[in-house]
C-alpha positions, -999 to +999 in steps of 0.1 A: +476+301-319+476+259-306+501+268-280+460+288-270+439+262-274+460+238-252+459+264-227+420+263-227+420+226-225+442+227-197+422+254-178+385+232-181+407+203-177+419+217-142+380+234-136+360+207-140+344+187-113+339+151-119+310+139-102+312+099-091+278+087-096+262+057-070+249+038-100+215+030-099+185+050-104+166+056-068+130+070-065+143+092-037+115+103-010+095+138-008+105+165+016+091+197+022+123+215+025+161+209+015+197+226+008+219+220-021+246+191-013+287+195-022+290+187-058+326+163-045+310+142-022+307+102-016+275+088-030+261+052-013+230+041-033+204+020-015+181+008-038+144-009-030+152-047-031+176-032+002+219-033-021+239-011-013+259+005-039+286+026-050+297+033-080+282+003-097+287-021-077+267-045-051+292-032-017+267-042+008+262-031+039+296-041+050+315-029+028+303+007+035+332+008+067+361+005+040+348+028+004+342+055+032+372+053+052+394+051+024+379+084+005+386+102+037+414+100+042+423+108+013+398+135+012+374+150+035+342+145+016+309+144+028+290+114+017+258+113+010+229+081+010+205+078-018+176+056-003+154+044-025+118+057-012+108+020-011+140+006+008+137-006+047+150+021+071+166-005+092+192-009+060+201+034+058+205+035+092+233+003+092+249+027+055+246+052+078+271+041+116+290+019+087+299+058+074+302+077+109+323+052+118+345+047+093+350+088+101+325+109+079+322+140+094+295+155+071+268+132+065+235+140+042+208+115+028+188+131-009+153+129-014+138+147-033+123+182-041 
């Protein structure tokens, strides 16, 4: 009986998808259309104060390239940018370009629908 429990435990551990959140709450803008994004992805958030956050820590625009490059080299993950509707469009553009320069092939913008 205990063998069955261990086999089930291993099965659930192996099949579980771990999603790393950006680390801050973002009020995303509304969208007219949407598509579902992949579960395993690199989530980068931009706060209303234009702080760029990954994994709960402020990495700034300069840190985006290093974070994305290291994660894309391990596994070709898509990048999702969650920008607050009060954040600057210029900061979003800089984050987008840094992710692109780091080698990200799929970059998406997360909105609320």
